[in-house]
Structures are given as C-alpha cells and as structure tokens.
N, C-alpha and C positions, 0 to 999 in steps of 0.2 A: 546528426552532427550540426554544429553551428557554423555558419559561413560568415566571413568578415567582409563587410562592404564599407567603402569610404565615399561619402558624398560631400563634395566641396563646392559650394556655390555662394554667390552673393545674394543675400536676401533683398536688400533694398538700400537706396541712398536717399537720405532725407536732408532737408535744410533745417538744422536745429538752431534756433535763434537764441544763442547764448554767448556771452563773452568769455566764460570760463567753464566750470564744471556744470553738471546737471543740477537743476534747482532742487534744493533740499525740501522745499515746501510742497513739491508735487508728489502725487501718489501713483506709483507704478504697479498697479494691480489690474490685470486684464482678464476678462472684461471689467470695466469700471463698475464697482458696486452701486446699487441703487441709492443707498444711504451709508455714510461712514463718517467717523471722526477719529482723530489721532492726537497724540501728544508729542513730547520732545524727549522721551527717555529711550535708552537703548538697553535691551534685556538680552541676556545670554540663555541659550537653550541647552539643556543637558543631553549629551549623546545617548544617555540611558533613558531618554524620555519614555515614560510609561503611559499606558492607556487605561483610563477609568471610564466605564460606561454606565449609562442609566436609561431609564424609560423602557417601555415595552419592546422596542426594537434595538436596544443597545447591544444585545448579545448576538446580533446577526453576523453571519460569516462575512457579509459584504462590508460591514464596518471593520472587522478585524483584518480582512484582506486589504482594504483600503488604507488603514493605518500603517500596516507593515510596508505596503508599497510606497506610500509617501514618506515614511520614515527613512526608507532606503535612499530616496531622492534627497531629502533634507540633509542627511548625514553622510553623503557620498564621500566627502573629504574628511570630516572631523572624526568619523568612526575609526579611521586609520591612525589618527594622531591622538586618540583618547588617552593612551598611556601617558602622554606628555602632560595632559591637563587633568588627570584624575583627581588631583588635589584641589581643583578649583571648585568654588561654590557657585552653582548656577541659579539664575533667577526663575527659570521655567523648567520644572521637572515632571510635570503631569499635564496631559491633555485629557480633558473630560469631554466625552461625547454623549449627549442625551438625545435619544430618538423616541419620539412620543408614540409612534405607531409601529406595530410589528407586521404591517402589511407590506410585503416586498413585491407586489405586482407592479410591473413596469409597463405603463401604457401612456398614450398621449394625454397630456394634462396632469401627470403625476406632480405632486407638490415638490418643487425643488428649492424652496426658500430655506434660508438658514440664518442663524444668528451666530456671529463669531466675536468673542471677547478675549482680549489678551491683556493681562495686567499682572504686575508683580504682586505676589501674595504678601499680605501683611495682616496685622491683627484685626483690621476693620474690613478687609476684603471678603466678599461672599462669592467671588468668581471662581476661586480655586485655580489660579494661574491662567492656563489657556482653556477656553471653554467653547464648544460648538453645540448648538441646540437646533434641531430640525424636526419637522413633523414626520419625515420619512428618511430612510437610509440614503436615498438619492440626494436629498437636500444636504445631508451630512457630507456626502462625497464632494459636493460643490464647495462646502466650507473647507474641507481638507485641501482642495485644489487652491483656494485663495491663500492658504497658510503656507503652502510648501515652498521650497527653495526656488528662487529665480534671481540669483545675483547677476547684476548687469554687466560686470566687467569680464567675468569668466565663470562658466558653469560647466559641470559635467552632470548630466541629468539622464538617468535611465539609459546609460550607454551612449548618450548623445553629448557632444561637446559643442558649446557655443562660444564663439570668440567675438569680441567687440573691438574694432580697430579705433580706439580713442583712448587717450590718456586721461584718466579721471583723477582729480585731486582728492576726491572722497567717493567712497562706494555707496551705491544706492540700492534699495530693495526694489524688486519688480514683482514679486509676491511678498508676503510678509517676512519670510526667513531669508537670510543671506549668509554666506560663508565669509568670515573675516580671516584673511590670509595671514595677517600679522600675528594674531592671537590663536589662529587655528581653531576658532569656535564659530558656532552658528549664532547669529545675532538677529534680533527683531528690533528694527529701528522705529522711532517715532511712536513708541508705546506711551500710554495705553491705547489699544485699538478697540473700536466698536464698529462692527459691520452688520448691517441688516440688508439682506440681498434676496432678490428673486428675479427670474428671467422675464424679459419683456414678452417673448413668444414661447408658446408651448412646444413648437416644432422648430428645431435648429439642426439642419441636416447637411450631410455631405454624401454625394453620389459617387460611387466607384463603378467602373465598367470592366467586368472580367470576361467579356466575350471578345472584344477587339484585341486585348492583350491579357493573357492569363496572368493572374497575380497569385503567387503561392500563399498558403494560409498564414505563414509567418509574416509576410508583408501586410496582409490584411489586418493582422493583429497589431502590427506597428502603427498602421493608420488609425485604428481604433484607439490605441493608447494615446496617440497625438491628439485625437479629437477630444479626449477627456481634458487635456491641458487647456483647451479653448472653451470648455463647457458646452460643446456640441452634444446633441443627445439622440440623433437618428442617423444611422448608416443606411442609406438607400443603396441596396445591392442590386445593380442592374446585371443580373447573372448571365442572361442568355440574350443573344441577338443573332442576326443573320450570319455572322462570321463563324460562331462556334456555340455549341451547346455543352458546357462543361460539367453540368450537375447531374448526379445520379437521381433517377426517378424510379423507384421500385415498381410502381404500377406499369410503367412502360420502359423496360430496361434497355431498349435499343436507342432511346433518345440521345444518350450521351455518346453514341457513335458519331454524333456531330461535333465532338470536341476536336481540337487541333491534333492532339495525340493522346494516347492512353495515359500519358504521364501528366497531362494538363487537364485534370479533372478534380471535382470535389465530390467526395463520398458523402453519404448522409451523415456519417460521423463527423466529417470535417465541418459541415454546415452547423450541426449541433454545437460543436466546439466554438465556432465563431460567435454564435448567438449567445452562448453562456459566457464567453470571454467579455463580450460587449456588456452584458447585463451586470457583471461585477463592477463595471465602470459607469453604470447608469445610462447606457446607450442602447436604444432600441435598434433592431435590424428590420428594415422593411424590404421585402423581396419584390422583384419585378419580373414578370414575363410580358414582353411587349407584343401584343396581338391586336389585329391580325397581321400587321406588317412586321418587318424586322425578324422574320422567323424562317428564313431559308434553311438554317441548320437543322431544324426539326425533321425535315424530310430525308436527311441522310439515313436515319434509322427507320423512318416510316414514310416512304415515298408517296403514299396515298394522301398525305397532308398537302402535297403540292397541287396547284390547279392543273399542271401538266408537267411532263418531264422537261420541257424547254423553258417554262416560266415557273419558277419555284417559290414565288412570293407574290402576294400575301397568302396566308393559309386558305385552303379551299373552304369557302363559305357554304357550299352546297351539300356537304357531307356531315351526317351526324357524328361520324368517327372523329372529325376535327374537334367537336365539342366534348366528346368522350375523353379524348386525350387531355384537353384543357382541364376538365373536371378531375381526371386522375392526377394530373400534376398538382392541382390545388389541394386535393385530399392529402397527398404525401407532404406537401410543403406546410400544410396547416399543423402537422405534427411537429414541425421543426421551428416554425416562426410564430411565436405567440402574439406578436404585435398586432394590434387591431386593424392596421391599414395594410392594404395590398395593392401594389401598383400594376395596372393592366396595360400601360402604354397607350396605344391607339393613335400614335403619331405617324405621319408620312406614309399613309397607306395608298399604294398605287392600285387603285380599284379597277383600272382599265384591264388588268390581267384577269379579272373575273369574267370579262365579256366573252362568251363562247364564239362570237362572230368577230374575232379580232382583226380580220382583214378589212373591217370597216372602221378601224380606229384611225383617227386623224392626228393632227400635229401635236406632238409632245416635245417640249424643249428642256434641255439640261440647263440647270442654273447653278453654277459653281459658287456664286456669290452668297447664296443662302445655304449654309451647310446642312441644315435639317429642315427643309421647306416642306410645306404641305403638298400632297399630291392633288393637283387640280386638273381635271381631265375634260377633254372635249371630243365629241364623236361625230361621225358623218351622218347626215340625214339620209343620204342614199348613195348609191355607188355610180351614179351617172356622170358626175362631174370629173372630167379627166384630170384636172389640176389637183383636186383633192385626192384622187386615187393615187396619183404619183407621189404626193406627200405621204400618204399612208405607207407606200412601199419603202420610202426612205426611212420613215420612223421605225418600221419593223426591223430593218437592217441595223439601225442605230441601237435599238433595244437589244438585239442579239449580240452586237459587238460589245456593248457596255454591260452585258449580263444583268438584265433589268433590275434585280434587287438592289444593286448599289447605285442606281441612277437617282438623281433628285430632279423633281419635275415642278414646273410652275406654268402659269398661263402665258400664252403668247396671243397676239391678236388673232381673231377668228379668220378663217379662210372660207371662200364661198362653199356652200353646201354642208357646213358643219354647224351643229347645235349641241347644247349641253344635254347630258342624260342618256347614256347608252342603256340598252335593255338586256338584262339577263333573261334571254328568251325562254330558257327551260323552266324558269321559276316566276315569270311575270314580275320581275323586280329590277328596278334600275340599280346601277352600281352604287349610287348614293344610298339607296334603300338597303342594299346589302351591307354596306359599311355600318350603317346605323344598326341593323339587325345583329351583326356580329358583335359590336361593342356592347349592346344592351344584353345580349344573351350571355356574354362573358361576365358582365356585371352581376347578372342573376346568379351565376354559378358561384362567384366570389361571395356574394351576400349569403347564399345558402350554406357556405362554409364558416360563416361568422365573421367575415371581413367587411370593412368599409372600402369601397373601390376608389382608387385614385387613377385619374386619366390625364394624359397630356392635353393641352388646351385645344387641339384641333377638334376633339369630340364636342367640346362646348361651342366652339366657333361654328361647327357644322350643324348640329342638331341639339342645341341647349334645351329646348322645350321637351325633348324626349328622354333626357338623361334621368337616371334615378336621382331623386332629391338628396340622397345621401352621398352623392358623388363629390369628391374633392377635386377641384380643377387645378391642374398643375401648369402654371404659366411658364413659358420659356421663349416664345417667339419675339416678344417685345413688350413695351409698356401698354398700359390701359386695359389689360385683361382682367386683373383682379377687381378693379372697380365695377366692371360689367358683371363679373361672376357673382360678387357679393350682392349686387343690386337685384339679382334674380334669386337670391337666397342660398346660393352655393357657398361652401367653404373653399378657400383658395390657398395655394402654396406659391411663393414667389421664387422664380429662378431666371429672371430676365437674362437672356444670353448675352446681351450687351454689357452686362456687368458681372454676372455670377457664373459664367461658364469658364472654368479654369483652363480649359484647353485653348481659349482665346488668349494667347500669350501677349497680345498687344494691349490688353486691358491692365493698367497699373493698379496697385493696391488701393490708392486713394479713391479711384473711381469705384472700386468694390465697396469701399467704406461709405461713400456718399449715396449709394443706392438705397432707396427707401421703399420697403414693402407696402407701406400704407399710402403711398403717393396717390393723390386723387380721391382718397376716401376720407371724408370729413365727419361723417356720421359715426359716433362712438359705437353704436350698436352694430353697424356694418364693419367697423374696424375689427371687432371681435371675431368676425368670420374669416379673417386672414390668420391662419394658424401659425404662420412664420414662413420659412423658406429654406432653401438649401443651395449650396454651391455644387457645381457638377463637374466632376473629373472624368470626362469622356476619354475612352481609351484608345482612340484611333492612333494617336501619336505619343502615347505615354506608356512605357512598360515599367518593369520592376526597377530599372536603373534610374529612372527620372521621376517616378510618380510622386514621391514624397516632396521633393523640392518644387514640383509644379503645383502641388496642393498648397504648400505653405510658402510665404506668410499670408497670401491673399485670403485663404479660407479664414484665417484669424481675424482679418478685417471685417469679414461678413459676420463672424461670431460676435464681434463687438456690437454690431448693429442689432443682432438678434437677442442678445442677452441684456444689454444695458438699456436704460431709458435714453431717449434722445437728449443731446446736450441742452436743447431748448427747454426740456422738461426738468432739468436740474436747476432750481431757482436759487438765487443768492440768499434768499431768506432762510434757507437751510443752514447757513453759516457753517458750512463744512470746511474744515481745514484742508488745504490742498486745492480747493476751488476758489475760495474767497481771495480777492486780491489779484486774480489773474485774468480778469475781464477788462476790456477797454470800455470806453463810454457807451459803445453800442453792443456790449457783450460779445465782442469779436474774439472768441476762444477757438483755437484750432486744435484738433486732435491729430496725433501722429503715432505710428506704430513702431515699437522697438522689439527686435528679436522675435518678430512674428506674433507673439502673444503678450506683449507688454505695451503699456500706454505712456505716451509722452505728450504733454500739452505745452503750447507756446503761444505767444502773442506776437503781432507784427512789430517789426522794428529791430530785430536782432539778426545776427548774420554768421552763424557757424555751420559748417558742413560736416556731417557725420557719415562715415562708411561702416556698414554692418556686414560682417561675413559670418556664414554659418558652416560649421563642419560637423557632420554627423557620422559617427562610427557605430555600425550595427553589427552585433555578433550573434 
C-alpha cells in the first residue's frame, strides 16, 4: 500500500538582485552545462512525443525506461489537457537518442558526457527536432535530465509539488521544458539549444545512514530519484553501525539480530532492488561496513566478536573468527553490489578497549565539540603513581556510565606516569599496531573480493605509509587532507564536515557551494587523483520524516560544484549566451540556487528578496 506524506518546508531565502522579473537572458539549467548556446525562439512540445533511438546502445531498456520516466514528468499537466489541444500543430514531436556503445556496465569513471540539440525541424535541418547523443546510456540519462520539466513558478514533478512565492511577469525555464499555463502546453524557451556537457568529477556522491535511523526501501528510492535530478551518481550506503545491523547476511544469519526490530531490516532482495533501481538512473551504490569501530551491533548475534561482554567495541582483533565474519559479509555483499569501490570505514577506533590490562588505562576525555573525533589514547607507564591510578579508576567508571562505544575521545594533557602506546600483552602488539593490522587485513579481504578499498582519513593520518596503494582516502575531519593524500600518490574523496555534512544544520547552502575539493592542489596531475566527493546525511538526528528536506537543497549546491566547471573556468571568449554581458569589470559573477536544483546568476547592485518554499507530497 502507498502511504501519503506531506513535507512542507522553506528551502532557502536569497537576495535576488533584480528590479522586476527574472532575467530572460540567464540560463536556468542545473548543474550549469560545460558549454551551451541558445537562441530566442519558443517551441511547443507534442504531448505525444515519441522516441526514436539509434546506435548500438539505443535499444537499451535503460533508455526506454528513462524516456518514459522523464516524459511523465514533462507532461504532468499537459497530458491531462491534451484533448483541448489535440488540433494544435507542435514544433517538437520526436526525441531522437543515439547511444554509441551498448556497454551498460556502471562503474567509476563511466562516460557521462552528452550532446543535446533542440531545433525546430525545417527543410535544411539535420537535427530531427530534439536530439541527444552520448557514448553511453548514462550520458543519455544526463541529457534527458537537462531537457526535462522544471518550470520555475509552479511545478508538479514525480508526485512532488514545488511552489515559488514570487509573482513573475514572465515564466522562465529551469531545465529546458516548461509548462505554459495559459496555453496548457509544454514549451521550450530560447531555442535553438546546443549543449555539450560532461561532469567535472567522476564521483559525485551522497551518503545515507540506515543504522542510526532505519529508512524504508521506498524512502531510499525517493532519495535515489532525487539524486538523479542533480546528476549525482554514487549512493554511499552506510548500512551498519554500532546502533543497529539491519542487513541480511546469509553466511552469518544471526548478524541482523542487531537490528532495532525484525521489521526494520533489509533482505538480500531489498538490497538487490535498491541497487537495480539506482542503476536504471545511472547511480552506483557503494556499501560500507565500518570496521573495526562502530560495530557494537555485530555482537548481538555473535557475542564472540566483542572484546568482552562489558566493552563491545571495537571488534575483537585477536580472533580469526572476526575476520572470517568480515570475509563472509563481503562475499555475500559482492553478489549484490557490483560497484568497484567498497567502504571499510576505519574511523574513530577506541583502541584502548583492546588492551587486556585495562586497569592500567589512564585519562580519556569526552569531547562533545568534535562529533566524530579520532580515538587518541594514552596509557600508564606503571601502576605506582597514586594520582594516575585514581584517574584510571575515574575513567573506567566514566566509560561504564557512557557505554564506551558511544563515547568520543581526544587528547588531554598528559598526567605523571603516563606515556603513549599500550601493549597487547598476549600478542606482543601495541594498540596502534593492532589498529593498523586490522585495517590492512580488512583491506586485503576486500581486494581479494575484487574491490578497491575506501577508508576514512584516520587510517591515512595514522599509518599512511602502510596503506595499500590502491586505497582511496575519504576526507571528513577538515581541510588539507586531500592535498597530503594525493601528494603521496593516493586517490581522495572530499567530504569536509565543515561544509558537506548535511546533519550540520548551521551550514548554509552557499557555504556548501563555495567548498572546493581541489583547494590547495595546483598540480594538474595531482588534481586528477581527487575523484570527487560526497555530501553526508548522517542519521543520528534525521529519520524518514525529515531526511529529504535535510538533504535538499544543500546537496544540490554540492552537485553544482561536482558536475560543472568552476565559474573561473568559463571564459568570456566562449561567447555563450546567458553568460556574456553578466560580468562586471572584474568578472564578479555570483551564482545562486533556485528550488534546490536550479541556477540563478546575478551581479552586485540590485536589491530584491525572494522567498522559495517547497512542498513535497509523496504517495
């Protein structure tokens, strides 16, 4: 059964510098294409728009499904009123899509470029009305997205209703097609159109967290659908964490006893369905199991994975059984997730709990100001110092009270008798050695399954020289990590929590937009090692009722950074209509976001305020 949800919220308030309506000369396509030109004609689109395909990949079901999906969006209104207009002669009656390759494999770096041409057919035209050409089906999907409906004043789109609280003297397009209410037809303004586009980064991701708050599969699909509108191409599925283990693992069937309830679980079939749903929209799904920390929920079904009954995290590094379970999970997940990248976590590991002589553990401090801080630990040199022994007792009580897995730790100044580096006495290994050993062994397992390992930056910060050279370093703690990682030859993903953590509600969309993944990297060859980045929707404070409006519109601001060229790279010599004539003497062009996935440019010196409201009805 379908459930009806109504989300009403304000997307954002901008200062739009205009004395009247929106500027006709600007181009409202999001993300802004790499190259484009347009004219001054308005074309009508036939509600009976037909698809003609060509090329080796033109007959793909991905193309047919995408066309049907976007046609439904474009003609949301006009299909209902077609009987009124059936005698009209339309300018655009055919969309031709040519896909040169029949290879449908979806992996990192797949060609997503496309050519989009829209022109009224006449005796001299060779375009054939509307035309999309791409090397792959996924490039063709990006072209369809650029063409579909996004009328700025009022839209209904895939059961979503967008409202703009501004009176417009003329309607403007936000993708190419717009519904004209007076004539009840779909129009393409400023034709003819020529768009040649490709993404700036190969990896353009969004993280969702289904451990802290379970998200039903329908909600995950809605998120994936919305990702396609912003041309994001990787869903990072943080499936499991310390709070719950909601995924079925056939090799170890008791693992999902760690779910919140038996109703808050994902079967193998659910996971397959999500991956296939995403693929039809050109979106990869990267799974994550965060080891060795963030794994308390594993032990609900298999208590031997815990270091002890009283301290249940990180996973026990001393047992082969731990790595057998990890290998079994990866074997099962490899059958579901074809994407070549697999996230192994590796962040915030409280290694002190591996120390068998824990009565010699000294001062640990909780740090609530750093929400996901690295576990940095100090240990007693001996037990003779009474002050240190007293501090040890206090800390043990604190850890028990706070249920150690949920605590966040950082350095405090040393106290007498304490030094770094506790010893795992039974294995002649320091806790730092054990952390490194665990991460590297997990990497070896992932690589043996045909995956490229991705790890949070703590692994790089702690033992970069030991990491497998194939490791992708995932930045999150702050700036400066990607330059260091690429300088050592590693590939990197950007998710600086100061800008791209969506659960940080105090970060406005313009700060998200200003964040630059290549900051501090000037060498072109090193820039190529930055694969892109992702915005992260951590689930501690976001459940089904608020997750979509927390993701958008800020995720779309990041998508604009990841897909488009930087404004400084769009030169005036390109003489592209919609850009020319809108720069000041110092090229002071400012970009602004409209309805989450639309672009508005303005220059200083104008003074109108626009309030945008978003209403989404999901059935």
